[in-house]
VOTIPA-245099 format. One record per atom (N, C-alpha, C, O, CB): residue number from 1; residue in three letters; chain; atom name; x, y, z. Coordinates in steps of 0.05 Angstrom, whole numbers, plus 5000, padded with zeros to 4 digits. Glycine has a CB too. Layout:
% residues N
+-----+-----+----+----+------+------+------+
!   i !  aa ! ch ! at !   xx !   yy !   zz !
+-----+-----+----+----+------+------+------+
! NUM ! ALA !  A ! CA !    X !    Y !    Z !
...
+-----+-----+----+----+------+------+------+
This chain:
% residues 81
+-----+-----+----+----+------+------+------+
!   i !  aa ! ch ! at !   xx !   yy !   zz !
+-----+-----+----+----+------+------+------+
!   1 ! LYS !  A !  N ! 4624 ! 4968 ! 5529 !
!   1 ! LYS !  A ! CA ! 4647 ! 4953 ! 5522 !
!   1 ! LYS !  A !  C ! 4667 ! 4954 ! 5546 !
!   1 ! LYS !  A !  O ! 4671 ! 4975 ! 5558 !
!   1 ! LYS !  A ! CB ! 4660 ! 4964 ! 5497 !
!   2 ! LYS !  A !  N ! 4680 ! 4932 ! 5552 !
!   2 ! LYS !  A ! CA ! 4698 ! 4931 ! 5574 !
!   2 ! LYS !  A !  C ! 4724 ! 4945 ! 5567 !
!   2 ! LYS !  A !  O ! 4733 ! 4945 ! 5544 !
!   2 ! LYS !  A ! CB ! 4703 ! 4902 ! 5583 !
!   3 ! SER !  A !  N ! 4737 ! 4956 ! 5587 !
!   3 ! SER !  A ! CA ! 4764 ! 4967 ! 5583 !
!   3 ! SER !  A !  C ! 4784 ! 4945 ! 5580 !
!   3 ! SER !  A !  O ! 4780 ! 4923 ! 5591 !
!   3 ! SER !  A ! CB ! 4772 ! 4986 ! 5606 !
!   4 ! PRO !  A !  N ! 4805 ! 4949 ! 5565 !
!   4 ! PRO !  A ! CA ! 4825 ! 4928 ! 5562 !
!   4 ! PRO !  A !  C ! 4838 ! 4922 ! 5589 !
!   4 ! PRO !  A !  O ! 4844 ! 4940 ! 5605 !
!   4 ! PRO !  A ! CB ! 4846 ! 4937 ! 5541 !
!   5 ! THR !  A !  N ! 4843 ! 4897 ! 5593 !
!   5 ! THR !  A ! CA ! 4857 ! 4888 ! 5617 !
!   5 ! THR !  A !  C ! 4884 ! 4877 ! 5608 !
!   5 ! THR !  A !  O ! 4889 ! 4872 ! 5585 !
!   5 ! THR !  A ! CB ! 4841 ! 4866 ! 5632 !
!   6 ! PRO !  A !  N ! 4902 ! 4874 ! 5627 !
!   6 ! PRO !  A ! CA ! 4929 ! 4863 ! 5620 !
!   6 ! PRO !  A !  C ! 4927 ! 4836 ! 5606 !
!   6 ! PRO !  A !  O ! 4945 ! 4829 ! 5592 !
!   6 ! PRO !  A ! CB ! 4946 ! 4861 ! 5645 !
!   7 ! MET !  A !  N ! 4906 ! 4821 ! 5610 !
!   7 ! MET !  A ! CA ! 4903 ! 4794 ! 5598 !
!   7 ! MET !  A !  C ! 4887 ! 4795 ! 5573 !
!   7 ! MET !  A !  O ! 4882 ! 4774 ! 5561 !
!   7 ! MET !  A ! CB ! 4891 ! 4775 ! 5618 !
!   8 ! SER !  A !  N ! 4879 ! 4818 ! 5563 !
!   8 ! SER !  A ! CA ! 4862 ! 4819 ! 5539 !
!   8 ! SER !  A !  C ! 4880 ! 4813 ! 5515 !
!   8 ! SER !  A !  O ! 4904 ! 4814 ! 5516 !
!   8 ! SER !  A ! CB ! 4849 ! 4847 ! 5536 !
!   9 ! ASP !  A !  N ! 4866 ! 4807 ! 5493 !
!   9 ! ASP !  A ! CA ! 4880 ! 4800 ! 5468 !
!   9 ! ASP !  A !  C ! 4896 ! 4825 ! 5458 !
!   9 ! ASP !  A !  O ! 4886 ! 4847 ! 5460 !
!   9 ! ASP !  A ! CB ! 4861 ! 4790 ! 5447 !
!  10 ! PRO !  A !  N ! 4919 ! 4820 ! 5447 !
!  10 ! PRO !  A ! CA ! 4935 ! 4843 ! 5437 !
!  10 ! PRO !  A !  C ! 4921 ! 4854 ! 5412 !
!  10 ! PRO !  A !  O ! 4907 ! 4840 ! 5397 !
!  10 ! PRO !  A ! CB ! 4963 ! 4835 ! 5430 !
!  11 ! VAL !  A !  N ! 4926 ! 4880 ! 5407 !
!  11 ! VAL !  A ! CA ! 4915 ! 4894 ! 5384 !
!  11 ! VAL !  A !  C ! 4937 ! 4896 ! 5363 !
!  11 ! VAL !  A !  O ! 4959 ! 4905 ! 5370 !
!  11 ! VAL !  A ! CB ! 4903 ! 4922 ! 5392 !
!  12 ! ASP !  A !  N ! 4931 ! 4889 ! 5339 !
!  12 ! ASP !  A ! CA ! 4951 ! 4891 ! 5317 !
!  12 ! ASP !  A !  C ! 4951 ! 4920 ! 5308 !
!  12 ! ASP !  A !  O ! 4931 ! 4929 ! 5296 !
!  12 ! ASP !  A ! CB ! 4944 ! 4872 ! 5293 !
!  13 ! VAL !  A !  N ! 4973 ! 4934 ! 5312 !
!  13 ! VAL !  A ! CA ! 4975 ! 4962 ! 5305 !
!  13 ! VAL !  A !  C ! 4986 ! 4966 ! 5277 !
!  13 ! VAL !  A !  O ! 4985 ! 4988 ! 5266 !
!  13 ! VAL !  A ! CB ! 4992 ! 4977 ! 5325 !
!  14 ! LYS !  A !  N ! 4995 ! 4945 ! 5264 !
!  14 ! LYS !  A ! CA ! 5007 ! 4947 ! 5238 !
!  14 ! LYS !  A !  C ! 4989 ! 4959 ! 5217 !
!  14 ! LYS !  A !  O ! 4997 ! 4977 ! 5202 !
!  14 ! LYS !  A ! CB ! 5016 ! 4919 ! 5229 !
!  15 ! PRO !  A !  N ! 4964 ! 4950 ! 5214 !
!  15 ! PRO !  A ! CA ! 4946 ! 4962 ! 5194 !
!  15 ! PRO !  A !  C ! 4943 ! 4992 ! 5197 !
!  15 ! PRO !  A !  O ! 4942 ! 5007 ! 5177 !
!  15 ! PRO !  A ! CB ! 4919 ! 4949 ! 5195 !
!  16 ! LYS !  A !  N ! 4941 ! 5001 ! 5222 !
!  16 ! LYS !  A ! CA ! 4938 ! 5030 ! 5226 !
!  16 ! LYS !  A !  C ! 4963 ! 5045 ! 5218 !
!  16 ! LYS !  A !  O ! 4962 ! 5066 ! 5205 !
!  16 ! LYS !  A ! CB ! 4931 ! 5036 ! 5256 !
!  17 ! ILE !  A !  N ! 4986 ! 5034 ! 5226 !
!  17 ! ILE !  A ! CA ! 5012 ! 5047 ! 5218 !
!  17 ! ILE !  A !  C ! 5015 ! 5047 ! 5188 !
!  17 ! ILE !  A !  O ! 5024 ! 5067 ! 5177 !
!  17 ! ILE !  A ! CB ! 5035 ! 5033 ! 5232 !
!  18 ! GLU !  A !  N ! 5008 ! 5025 ! 5175 !
!  18 ! GLU !  A ! CA ! 5010 ! 5023 ! 5146 !
!  18 ! GLU !  A !  C ! 4992 ! 5044 ! 5133 !
!  18 ! GLU !  A !  O ! 5001 ! 5057 ! 5114 !
!  18 ! GLU !  A ! CB ! 5002 ! 4995 ! 5136 !
!  19 ! GLU !  A !  N ! 4968 ! 5048 ! 5142 !
!  19 ! GLU !  A ! CA ! 4950 ! 5068 ! 5131 !
!  19 ! GLU !  A !  C ! 4962 ! 5096 ! 5133 !
!  19 ! GLU !  A !  O ! 4961 ! 5112 ! 5114 !
!  19 ! GLU !  A ! CB ! 4922 ! 5067 ! 5144 !
!  20 ! GLU !  A !  N ! 4973 ! 5102 ! 5157 !
!  20 ! GLU !  A ! CA ! 4986 ! 5128 ! 5160 !
!  20 ! GLU !  A !  C ! 5009 ! 5132 ! 5140 !
!  20 ! GLU !  A !  O ! 5012 ! 5153 ! 5128 !
!  20 ! GLU !  A ! CB ! 4996 ! 5131 ! 5189 !
!  21 ! CYS !  A !  N ! 5025 ! 5111 ! 5137 !
!  21 ! CYS !  A ! CA ! 5048 ! 5113 ! 5119 !
!  21 ! CYS !  A !  C ! 5038 ! 5115 ! 5090 !
!  21 ! CYS !  A !  O ! 5050 ! 5131 ! 5074 !
!  21 ! CYS !  A ! CB ! 5066 ! 5088 ! 5121 !
!  22 ! LYS !  A !  N ! 5018 ! 5101 ! 5082 !
!  22 ! LYS !  A ! CA ! 5007 ! 5102 ! 5055 !
!  22 ! LYS !  A !  C ! 4999 ! 5130 ! 5047 !
!  22 ! LYS !  A !  O ! 5005 ! 5139 ! 5025 !
!  22 ! LYS !  A ! CB ! 4983 ! 5083 ! 5052 !
!  23 ! HIS !  A !  N ! 4985 ! 5143 ! 5066 !
!  23 ! HIS !  A ! CA ! 4973 ! 5169 ! 5059 !
!  23 ! HIS !  A !  C ! 4991 ! 5193 ! 5064 !
!  23 ! HIS !  A !  O ! 4986 ! 5215 ! 5055 !
!  23 ! HIS !  A ! CB ! 4948 ! 5173 ! 5074 !
!  24 ! HIS !  A !  N ! 5013 ! 5189 ! 5079 !
!  24 ! HIS !  A ! CA ! 5030 ! 5212 ! 5085 !
!  24 ! HIS !  A !  C ! 5058 ! 5208 ! 5073 !
!  24 ! HIS !  A !  O ! 5065 ! 5221 ! 5054 !
!  24 ! HIS !  A ! CB ! 5032 ! 5216 ! 5116 !
!  25 ! HIS !  A !  N ! 5073 ! 5190 ! 5085 !
!  25 ! HIS !  A ! CA ! 5101 ! 5186 ! 5076 !
!  25 ! HIS !  A !  C ! 5103 ! 5175 ! 5047 !
!  25 ! HIS !  A !  O ! 5121 ! 5182 ! 5033 !
!  25 ! HIS !  A ! CB ! 5115 ! 5166 ! 5095 !
!  26 ! CYS !  A !  N ! 5084 ! 5159 ! 5039 !
!  26 ! CYS !  A ! CA ! 5085 ! 5146 ! 5013 !
!  26 ! CYS !  A !  C ! 5065 ! 5157 ! 4993 !
!  26 ! CYS !  A !  O ! 5058 ! 5143 ! 4973 !
!  26 ! CYS !  A ! CB ! 5081 ! 5116 ! 5016 !
!  27 ! ALA !  A !  N ! 5055 ! 5181 ! 4998 !
!  27 ! ALA !  A ! CA ! 5034 ! 5192 ! 4980 !
!  27 ! ALA !  A !  C ! 5044 ! 5195 ! 4952 !
!  27 ! ALA !  A !  O ! 5028 ! 5190 ! 4933 !
!  27 ! ALA !  A ! CB ! 5026 ! 5219 ! 4991 !
!  28 ! LYS !  A !  N ! 5069 ! 5203 ! 4948 !
!  28 ! LYS !  A ! CA ! 5080 ! 5206 ! 4920 !
!  28 ! LYS !  A !  C ! 5080 ! 5179 ! 4906 !
!  28 ! LYS !  A !  O ! 5072 ! 5178 ! 4883 !
!  28 ! LYS !  A ! CB ! 5108 ! 5219 ! 4921 !
!  29 ! ALA !  A !  N ! 5090 ! 5159 ! 4919 !
!  29 ! ALA !  A ! CA ! 5091 ! 5132 ! 4907 !
!  29 ! ALA !  A !  C ! 5063 ! 5122 ! 4901 !
!  29 ! ALA !  A !  O ! 5059 ! 5109 ! 4880 !
!  29 ! ALA !  A ! CB ! 5106 ! 5112 ! 4925 !
!  30 ! TYR !  A !  N ! 5044 ! 5128 ! 4918 !
!  30 ! TYR !  A ! CA ! 5016 ! 5120 ! 4914 !
!  30 ! TYR !  A !  C ! 5004 ! 5134 ! 4889 !
!  30 ! TYR !  A !  O ! 4991 ! 5121 ! 4873 !
!  30 ! TYR !  A ! CB ! 4999 ! 5125 ! 4939 !
!  31 ! LYS !  A !  N ! 5010 ! 5159 ! 4887 !
!  31 ! LYS !  A ! CA ! 5000 ! 5175 ! 4864 !
!  31 ! LYS !  A !  C ! 5012 ! 5164 ! 4838 !
!  31 ! LYS !  A !  O ! 4998 ! 5162 ! 4817 !
!  31 ! LYS !  A ! CB ! 5006 ! 5205 ! 4867 !
!  32 ! GLU !  A !  N ! 5038 ! 5156 ! 4839 !
!  32 ! GLU !  A ! CA ! 5050 ! 5145 ! 4815 !
!  32 ! GLU !  A !  C ! 5038 ! 5118 ! 4808 !
!  32 ! GLU !  A !  O ! 5033 ! 5112 ! 4784 !
!  32 ! GLU !  A ! CB ! 5081 ! 5141 ! 4820 !
!  33 ! LEU !  A !  N ! 5031 ! 5102 ! 4828 !
!  33 ! LEU !  A ! CA ! 5018 ! 5076 ! 4823 !
!  33 ! LEU !  A !  C ! 4990 ! 5081 ! 4811 !
!  33 ! LEU !  A !  O ! 4982 ! 5067 ! 4792 !
!  33 ! LEU !  A ! CB ! 5016 ! 5060 ! 4849 !
!  34 ! GLU !  A !  N ! 4975 ! 5100 ! 4823 !
!  34 ! GLU !  A ! CA ! 4948 ! 5106 ! 4812 !
!  34 ! GLU !  A !  C ! 4950 ! 5116 ! 4783 !
!  34 ! GLU !  A !  O ! 4933 ! 5107 ! 4767 !
!  34 ! GLU !  A ! CB ! 4934 ! 5127 ! 4830 !
!  35 ! ALA !  A !  N ! 4969 ! 5133 ! 4777 !
!  35 ! ALA !  A ! CA ! 4971 ! 5144 ! 4750 !
!  35 ! ALA !  A !  C ! 4978 ! 5121 ! 4730 !
!  35 ! ALA !  A !  O ! 4967 ! 5121 ! 4708 !
!  35 ! ALA !  A ! CB ! 4993 ! 5166 ! 4749 !
!  36 ! CYS !  A !  N ! 4996 ! 5104 ! 4738 !
!  36 ! CYS !  A ! CA ! 5003 ! 5081 ! 4721 !
!  36 ! CYS !  A !  C ! 4978 ! 5063 ! 4717 !
!  36 ! CYS !  A !  O ! 4973 ! 5055 ! 4694 !
!  36 ! CYS !  A ! CB ! 5026 ! 5064 ! 4734 !
!  37 ! THR !  A !  N ! 4964 ! 5058 ! 4738 !
!  37 ! THR !  A ! CA ! 4940 ! 5041 ! 4736 !
!  37 ! THR !  A !  C ! 4920 ! 5053 ! 4716 !
!  37 ! THR !  A !  O ! 4908 ! 5039 ! 4700 !
!  37 ! THR !  A ! CB ! 4927 ! 5037 ! 4763 !
!  38 ! GLU !  A !  N ! 4916 ! 5079 ! 4718 !
!  38 ! GLU !  A ! CA ! 4898 ! 5093 ! 4699 !
!  38 ! GLU !  A !  C ! 4908 ! 5090 ! 4670 !
!  38 ! GLU !  A !  O ! 4892 ! 5085 ! 4652 !
!  38 ! GLU !  A ! CB ! 4895 ! 5122 ! 4707 !
!  39 ! ARG !  A !  N ! 4934 ! 5094 ! 4666 !
!  39 ! ARG !  A ! CA ! 4945 ! 5091 ! 4639 !
!  39 ! ARG !  A !  C ! 4941 ! 5063 ! 4628 !
!  39 ! ARG !  A !  O ! 4933 ! 5060 ! 4605 !
!  39 ! ARG !  A ! CB ! 4975 ! 5098 ! 4639 !
!  40 ! VAL !  A !  N ! 4947 ! 5043 ! 4644 !
!  40 ! VAL !  A ! CA ! 4944 ! 5016 ! 4635 !
!  40 ! VAL !  A !  C ! 4915 ! 5009 ! 4630 !
!  40 ! VAL !  A !  O ! 4908 ! 4996 ! 4610 !
!  40 ! VAL !  A ! CB ! 4956 ! 4996 ! 4656 !
!  41 ! ASN !  A !  N ! 4897 ! 5018 ! 4648 !
!  41 ! ASN !  A ! CA ! 4869 ! 5013 ! 4643 !
!  41 ! ASN !  A !  C ! 4859 ! 5026 ! 4618 !
!  41 ! ASN !  A !  O ! 4842 ! 5015 ! 4604 !
!  41 ! ASN !  A ! CB ! 4852 ! 5023 ! 4667 !
!  42 ! LYS !  A !  N ! 4870 ! 5049 ! 4611 !
!  42 ! LYS !  A ! CA ! 4862 ! 5063 ! 4587 !
!  42 ! LYS !  A !  C ! 4872 ! 5047 ! 4563 !
!  42 ! LYS !  A !  O ! 4857 ! 5044 ! 4543 !
!  42 ! LYS !  A ! CB ! 4874 ! 5092 ! 4586 !
!  43 ! LEU !  A !  N ! 4897 ! 5037 ! 4564 !
!  43 ! LEU !  A ! CA ! 4907 ! 5021 ! 4542 !
!  43 ! LEU !  A !  C ! 4890 ! 4996 ! 4538 !
!  43 ! LEU !  A !  O ! 4885 ! 4988 ! 4515 !
!  43 ! LEU !  A ! CB ! 4937 ! 5013 ! 4548 !
!  44 ! ILE !  A !  N ! 4882 ! 4983 ! 4560 !
!  44 ! ILE !  A ! CA ! 4866 ! 4959 ! 4558 !
!  44 ! ILE !  A !  C ! 4839 ! 4966 ! 4546 !
!  44 ! ILE !  A !  O ! 4829 ! 4951 ! 4528 !
!  44 ! ILE !  A ! CB ! 4862 ! 4947 ! 4586 !
!  45 ! ALA !  A !  N ! 4827 ! 4988 ! 4554 !
!  45 ! ALA !  A ! CA ! 4801 ! 4996 ! 4544 !
!  45 ! ALA !  A !  C ! 4802 ! 5003 ! 4514 !
!  45 ! ALA !  A !  O ! 4783 ! 4998 ! 4499 !
!  45 ! ALA !  A ! CB ! 4790 ! 5020 ! 4559 !
!  46 ! GLU !  A !  N ! 4825 ! 5014 ! 4505 !
!  46 ! GLU !  A ! CA ! 4828 ! 5022 ! 4477 !
!  46 ! GLU !  A !  C ! 4838 ! 4999 ! 4459 !
!  46 ! GLU !  A !  O ! 4838 ! 5002 ! 4435 !
!  46 ! GLU !  A ! CB ! 4846 ! 5046 ! 4475 !
!  47 ! ALA !  A !  N ! 4846 ! 4977 ! 4471 !
!  47 ! ALA !  A ! CA ! 4857 ! 4955 ! 4455 !
!  47 ! ALA !  A !  C ! 4835 ! 4942 ! 4438 !
!  47 ! ALA !  A !  O ! 4812 ! 4941 ! 4446 !
!  47 ! ALA !  A ! CB ! 4870 ! 4934 ! 4474 !
!  48 ! LYS !  A !  N ! 4843 ! 4933 ! 4415 !
!  48 ! LYS !  A ! CA ! 4825 ! 4919 ! 4397 !
!  48 ! LYS !  A !  C ! 4820 ! 4891 ! 4409 !
!  48 ! LYS !  A !  O ! 4837 ! 4880 ! 4422 !
!  48 ! LYS !  A ! CB ! 4836 ! 4918 ! 4368 !
!  49 ! PRO !  A !  N ! 4797 ! 4880 ! 4403 !
!  49 ! PRO !  A ! CA ! 4791 ! 4853 ! 4412 !
!  49 ! PRO !  A !  C ! 4814 ! 4834 ! 4404 !
!  49 ! PRO !  A !  O ! 4822 ! 4833 ! 4381 !
!  49 ! PRO !  A ! CB ! 4764 ! 4843 ! 4402 !
!  50 ! GLY !  A !  N ! 4823 ! 4819 ! 4423 !
!  50 ! GLY !  A ! CA ! 4845 ! 4799 ! 4418 !
!  50 ! GLY !  A !  C ! 4873 ! 4811 ! 4420 !
!  50 ! GLY !  A !  O ! 4892 ! 4796 ! 4420 !
!  50 ! GLY !  A ! CB ! 4840 ! 4787 ! 4392 !
!  51 ! GLN !  A !  N ! 4874 ! 4838 ! 4421 !
!  51 ! GLN !  A ! CA ! 4901 ! 4851 ! 4423 !
!  51 ! GLN !  A !  C ! 4911 ! 4848 ! 4451 !
!  51 ! GLN !  A !  O ! 4898 ! 4855 ! 4470 !
!  51 ! GLN !  A ! CB ! 4899 ! 4880 ! 4414 !
!  52 ! GLU !  A !  N ! 4936 ! 4839 ! 4453 !
!  52 ! GLU !  A ! CA ! 4948 ! 4836 ! 4479 !
!  52 ! GLU !  A !  C ! 4961 ! 4862 ! 4488 !
!  52 ! GLU !  A !  O ! 4974 ! 4876 ! 4473 !
!  52 ! GLU !  A ! CB ! 4970 ! 4813 ! 4479 !
!  53 ! VAL !  A !  N ! 4956 ! 4869 ! 4513 !
!  53 ! VAL !  A ! CA ! 4968 ! 4893 ! 4525 !
!  53 ! VAL !  A !  C ! 4989 ! 4884 ! 4545 !
!  53 ! VAL !  A !  O ! 4983 ! 4870 ! 4565 !
!  53 ! VAL !  A ! CB ! 4946 ! 4911 ! 4540 !
!  54 ! SER !  A !  N ! 5014 ! 4890 ! 4539 !
!  54 ! SER !  A ! CA ! 5036 ! 4881 ! 4556 !
!  54 ! SER !  A !  C ! 5044 ! 4901 ! 4578 !
!  54 ! SER !  A !  O ! 5061 ! 4894 ! 4595 !
!  54 ! SER !  A ! CB ! 5060 ! 4874 ! 4539 !
!  55 ! ALA !  A !  N ! 5033 ! 4924 ! 4578 !
!  55 ! ALA !  A ! CA ! 5039 ! 4944 ! 4599 !
!  55 ! ALA !  A !  C ! 5029 ! 4935 ! 4626 !
!  55 ! ALA !  A !  O ! 5007 ! 4923 ! 4628 !
!  55 ! ALA !  A ! CB ! 5028 ! 4972 ! 4591 !
!  56 ! ASN !  A !  N ! 5044 ! 4942 ! 4646 !
!  56 ! ASN !  A ! CA ! 5034 ! 4936 ! 4674 !
!  56 ! ASN !  A !  C ! 5047 ! 4956 ! 4693 !
!  56 ! ASN !  A !  O ! 5063 ! 4973 ! 4685 !
!  56 ! ASN !  A ! CB ! 5042 ! 4906 ! 4682 !
!  57 ! CYS !  A !  N ! 5039 ! 4954 ! 4718 !
!  57 ! CYS !  A ! CA ! 5049 ! 4972 ! 4738 !
!  57 ! CYS !  A !  C ! 5064 ! 4958 ! 4760 !
!  57 ! CYS !  A !  O ! 5064 ! 4966 ! 4783 !
!  57 ! CYS !  A ! CB ! 5025 ! 4988 ! 4750 !
!  58 ! THR !  A !  N ! 5076 ! 4936 ! 4753 !
!  58 ! THR !  A ! CA ! 5090 ! 4920 ! 4773 !
!  58 ! THR !  A !  C ! 5112 ! 4936 ! 4788 !
!  58 ! THR !  A !  O ! 5114 ! 4934 ! 4812 !
!  58 ! THR !  A ! CB ! 5103 ! 4895 ! 4760 !
!  59 ! GLY !  A !  N ! 5127 ! 4951 ! 4773 !
!  59 ! GLY !  A ! CA ! 5148 ! 4967 ! 4785 !
!  59 ! GLY !  A !  C ! 5138 ! 4987 ! 4805 !
!  59 ! GLY !  A !  O ! 5148 ! 4990 ! 4827 !
!  59 ! GLY !  A ! CB ! 5164 ! 4982 ! 4764 !
!  60 ! GLN !  A !  N ! 5117 ! 5002 ! 4797 !
!  60 ! GLN !  A ! CA ! 5105 ! 5021 ! 4815 !
!  60 ! GLN !  A !  C ! 5092 ! 5008 ! 4839 !
!  60 ! GLN !  A !  O ! 5093 ! 5019 ! 4862 !
!  60 ! GLN !  A ! CB ! 5083 ! 5038 ! 4800 !
!  61 ! TYR !  A !  N ! 5080 ! 4985 ! 4835 !
!  61 ! TYR !  A ! CA ! 5068 ! 4970 ! 4857 !
!  61 ! TYR !  A !  C ! 5089 ! 4963 ! 4879 !
!  61 ! TYR !  A !  O ! 5085 ! 4968 ! 4902 !
!  61 ! TYR !  A ! CB ! 5055 ! 4944 ! 4847 !
!  62 ! PHE !  A !  N ! 5112 ! 4952 ! 4869 !
!  62 ! PHE !  A ! CA ! 5133 ! 4944 ! 4888 !
!  62 ! PHE !  A !  C ! 5146 ! 4968 ! 4901 !
!  62 ! PHE !  A !  O ! 5154 ! 4967 ! 4924 !
!  62 ! PHE !  A ! CB ! 5153 ! 4927 ! 4874 !
!  63 ! GLU !  A !  N ! 5149 ! 4990 ! 4886 !
!  63 ! GLU !  A ! CA ! 5161 ! 5015 ! 4897 !
!  63 ! GLU !  A !  C ! 5143 ! 5025 ! 4920 !
!  63 ! GLU !  A !  O ! 5152 ! 5034 ! 4941 !
!  63 ! GLU !  A ! CB ! 5164 ! 5036 ! 4876 !
!  64 ! PHE !  A !  N ! 5116 ! 5025 ! 4915 !
!  64 ! PHE !  A ! CA ! 5097 ! 5035 ! 4935 !
!  64 ! PHE !  A !  C ! 5099 ! 5018 ! 4960 !
!  64 ! PHE !  A !  O ! 5101 ! 5028 ! 4982 !
!  64 ! PHE !  A ! CB ! 5069 ! 5034 ! 4924 !
!  65 ! TRP !  A !  N ! 5098 ! 4991 ! 4957 !
!  65 ! TRP !  A ! CA ! 5098 ! 4974 ! 4981 !
!  65 ! TRP !  A !  C ! 5126 ! 4974 ! 4995 !
!  65 ! TRP !  A !  O ! 5127 ! 4970 ! 5019 !
!  65 ! TRP !  A ! CB ! 5091 ! 4946 ! 4974 !
!  66 ! HIS !  A !  N ! 5147 ! 4979 ! 4980 !
!  66 ! HIS !  A ! CA ! 5173 ! 4982 ! 4993 !
!  66 ! HIS !  A !  C ! 5173 ! 5006 ! 5010 !
!  66 ! HIS !  A !  O ! 5183 ! 5006 ! 5033 !
!  66 ! HIS !  A ! CB ! 5196 ! 4984 ! 4971 !
!  67 ! CYS !  A !  N ! 5162 ! 5028 ! 5000 !
!  67 ! CYS !  A ! CA ! 5160 ! 5053 ! 5016 !
!  67 ! CYS !  A !  C ! 5143 ! 5048 ! 5041 !
!  67 ! CYS !  A !  O ! 5151 ! 5057 ! 5063 !
!  67 ! CYS !  A ! CB ! 5147 ! 5075 ! 4998 !
!  68 ! VAL !  A !  N ! 5120 ! 5035 ! 5038 !
!  68 ! VAL !  A ! CA ! 5103 ! 5030 ! 5061 !
!  68 ! VAL !  A !  C ! 5118 ! 5013 ! 5082 !
!  68 ! VAL !  A !  O ! 5117 ! 5019 ! 5106 !
!  68 ! VAL !  A ! CB ! 5077 ! 5016 ! 5052 !
!  69 ! ASP !  A !  N ! 5131 ! 4992 ! 5073 !
!  69 ! ASP !  A ! CA ! 5146 ! 4975 ! 5092 !
!  69 ! ASP !  A !  C ! 5168 ! 4990 ! 5105 !
!  69 ! ASP !  A !  O ! 5173 ! 4987 ! 5129 !
!  69 ! ASP !  A ! CB ! 5158 ! 4950 ! 5077 !
!  70 ! HIS !  A !  N ! 5183 ! 5006 ! 5090 !
!  70 ! HIS !  A ! CA ! 5205 ! 5022 ! 5101 !
!  70 ! HIS !  A !  C ! 5195 ! 5042 ! 5122 !
!  70 ! HIS !  A !  O ! 5209 ! 5046 ! 5142 !
!  70 ! HIS !  A ! CB ! 5220 ! 5037 ! 5078 !
!  71 ! CYS !  A !  N ! 5172 ! 5053 ! 5118 !
!  71 ! CYS !  A ! CA ! 5160 ! 5072 ! 5136 !
!  71 ! CYS !  A !  C ! 5148 ! 5058 ! 5161 !
!  71 ! CYS !  A !  O ! 5151 ! 5067 ! 5183 !
!  71 ! CYS !  A ! CB ! 5138 ! 5089 ! 5122 !
!  72 ! THR !  A !  N ! 5135 ! 5035 ! 5156 !
!  72 ! THR !  A ! CA ! 5121 ! 5021 ! 5178 !
!  72 ! THR !  A !  C ! 5140 ! 5007 ! 5197 !
!  72 ! THR !  A !  O ! 5135 ! 5008 ! 5221 !
!  72 ! THR !  A ! CB ! 5103 ! 5000 ! 5166 !
!  73 ! ALA !  A !  N ! 5161 ! 4994 ! 5187 !
!  73 ! ALA !  A ! CA ! 5178 ! 4977 ! 5204 !
!  73 ! ALA !  A !  C ! 5188 ! 4991 ! 5229 !
!  73 ! ALA !  A !  O ! 5184 ! 4980 ! 5251 !
!  73 ! ALA !  A ! CB ! 5201 ! 4968 ! 5188 !
!  74 ! PRO !  A !  N ! 5201 ! 5014 ! 5228 !
!  74 ! PRO !  A ! CA ! 5212 ! 5025 ! 5252 !
!  74 ! PRO !  A !  C ! 5190 ! 5033 ! 5272 !
!  74 ! PRO !  A !  O ! 5194 ! 5031 ! 5297 !
!  74 ! PRO !  A ! CB ! 5229 ! 5050 ! 5246 !
!  75 ! LYS !  A !  N ! 5167 ! 5042 ! 5262 !
!  75 ! LYS !  A ! CA ! 5145 ! 5050 ! 5280 !
!  75 ! LYS !  A !  C ! 5133 ! 5026 ! 5293 !
!  75 ! LYS !  A !  O ! 5126 ! 5027 ! 5317 !
!  75 ! LYS !  A ! CB ! 5123 ! 5065 ! 5264 !
!  76 ! LEU !  A !  N ! 5131 ! 5004 ! 5278 !
!  76 ! LEU !  A ! CA ! 5120 ! 4979 ! 5289 !
!  76 ! LEU !  A !  C ! 5138 ! 4967 ! 5310 !
!  76 ! LEU !  A !  O ! 5129 ! 4961 ! 5332 !
!  76 ! LEU !  A ! CB ! 5115 ! 4959 ! 5266 !
!  77 ! PHE !  A !  N ! 5164 ! 4965 ! 5304 !
!  77 ! PHE !  A ! CA ! 5183 ! 4953 ! 5322 !
!  77 ! PHE !  A !  C ! 5187 ! 4970 ! 5347 !
!  77 ! PHE !  A !  O ! 5194 ! 4959 ! 5368 !
!  77 ! PHE !  A ! CB ! 5209 ! 4948 ! 5309 !
!  78 ! ALA !  A !  N ! 5183 ! 4996 ! 5345 !
!  78 ! ALA !  A ! CA ! 5185 ! 5013 ! 5369 !
!  78 ! ALA !  A !  C ! 5163 ! 5007 ! 5389 !
!  78 ! ALA !  A !  O ! 5166 ! 5013 ! 5413 !
!  78 ! ALA !  A ! CB ! 5184 ! 5042 ! 5360 !
!  79 ! GLN !  A !  N ! 5141 ! 4996 ! 5379 !
!  79 ! GLN !  A ! CA ! 5118 ! 4990 ! 5397 !
!  79 ! GLN !  A !  C ! 5119 ! 4962 ! 5409 !
!  79 ! GLN !  A !  O ! 5103 ! 4956 ! 5427 !
!  79 ! GLN !  A ! CB ! 5092 ! 4994 ! 5382 !
!  80 ! LEU !  A !  N ! 5136 ! 4945 ! 5399 !
!  80 ! LEU !  A ! CA ! 5138 ! 4918 ! 5409 !
!  80 ! LEU !  A !  C ! 5152 ! 4918 ! 5436 !
!  80 ! LEU !  A !  O ! 5170 ! 4933 ! 5441 !
!  80 ! LEU !  A ! CB ! 5153 ! 4900 ! 5390 !
!  81 ! LYS !  A !  N ! 5142 ! 4900 ! 5453 !
!  81 ! LYS !  A ! CA ! 5154 ! 4898 ! 5480 !
!  81 ! LYS !  A !  C ! 5164 ! 4871 ! 5485 !
!  81 ! LYS !  A !  O ! 5175 ! 4865 ! 5507 !
!  81 ! LYS !  A ! CB ! 5134 ! 4906 ! 5502 !
+-----+-----+----+----+------+------+------+
């Protein structure tokens, strides 16, 4: 494989930074999202046929991604030139 040259395509570092943030800075929010998902899946599995389950994890989902964005943004912008 060739070494990168000044004219090579840029590498998107955002996915790597997001992964680091997900597993370190936002681990608590991720665990809360996972726990909610398990609870909702259990409610769905236990529901009677035709019974509507209105529970969801929208709040936890947005809290998690807010945390990831908050953690990622300064690290990402620090690398831009």
